[in-house]
N, C-alpha and C positions, 0 to 999 in steps of 0.2 A: 292135730296137736302140734304145737311149735315149742321147741326148747331154745332158749336164748341164754348163752353162756358168755361171760365177760372174761377175756384173757388179757392180762396186762403184761407188758414187757417194758424195758427201759425206754424204748422209742415209740411204742404203739399200744393202743388199747383197741382190742378187736371184739366185736360182737359176733359170736359164732351162732348161726341159725341152723337148726336141724328140724326137719319135718315139713309140715304144710303151713304156708303163710296165707291163712284164710281168716274170715271174720270169726271170732273177735280178736284173733291174735295179732292182726296188723296194728291195733291200738297198743298192744303190749310192746310191740317193736318201737312204736313212736315214743312210748314212755321210757323204754330202756335206752333209746337214743338220747333223749333229753337228760336222763340221769348220768349216762356215760360221758356226756360233754362237760359235766360239772367240774371234775378234777383231772383234767388232762395233763397239766403241768408240762406243756409244750410237746406232748406226744401227739401223734396222728391218731385219728379215730377211723376205723375201717369196719365194714360189715362183710363177713365171710358167708357166702351163699353156697359153698361147695356141697353141703349136705341138705339143701332144700329140695324137697321132692315134688312140690306143687305150689303154684302161686295163683291166687284168685285175682280178679280185676281190682278188688279193693286192696289187696296186697301190692299189686303193681303200682297202684296210685300212691300208696305210702312210700314205696321205694323211689318213685319218681319225685315225690316231695323231698325226700331225704337227699336224693341226688342233686336237686336244685339248691338245697341248703349246703352242699359241698361234701356230701358223704362220699367216701372212697369205698369201692367194692372189690372183692376178690372172689374167686371160685373158678376152679378149673374144669368143672363138669360141663357137659353139653347143655343142660338146662340153664345153668347159670350164665354161660356165655351167650346163649340165645336171648335170654331174658334181658341181660345188660345191653345187648345190641338193640333190642326193641325199645328199651327205655331211653337210650341215647337218641334214637330216631324220633321218639315222641317229644323229647325235650327240645330238639332242634326245630321240630314242626311248631311247637307252642311258641318258641322264641321268635320264629319267623312270622307267625300270626300276630303276635304282640307288636312286633316292629311295623308290620303293615298297618295295624290299627293306629299306632302312634303317628305314623306318617300321614294317614288319612286325617286324623284330628288336627294335625299341624297346618293343613292347607285349608281347613274350613273356618274362615273367620269373617 
């Protein structure tokens, strides 16, 4: 089970996740992310992973998509720090692969 709470302050809107980010809850996160973006009024939008206890591959994929879309993350726990480190590595690897493909395509004419 995953609980998603929205905490608003003057400068930030935070999605606080608690529990397991697994199927079908990763789609709930995607929906909550989209809804939270609607009325930011110049506030930052962040995802708090401090109370997440498990993340499936599908959950990681959604977090990676959100990271690519500009999501900011927080979480001081060991799991959250490790997860964010892995996601940043995956994002860099994907970006490098896309750049290689782009460069390949540019030379084939």
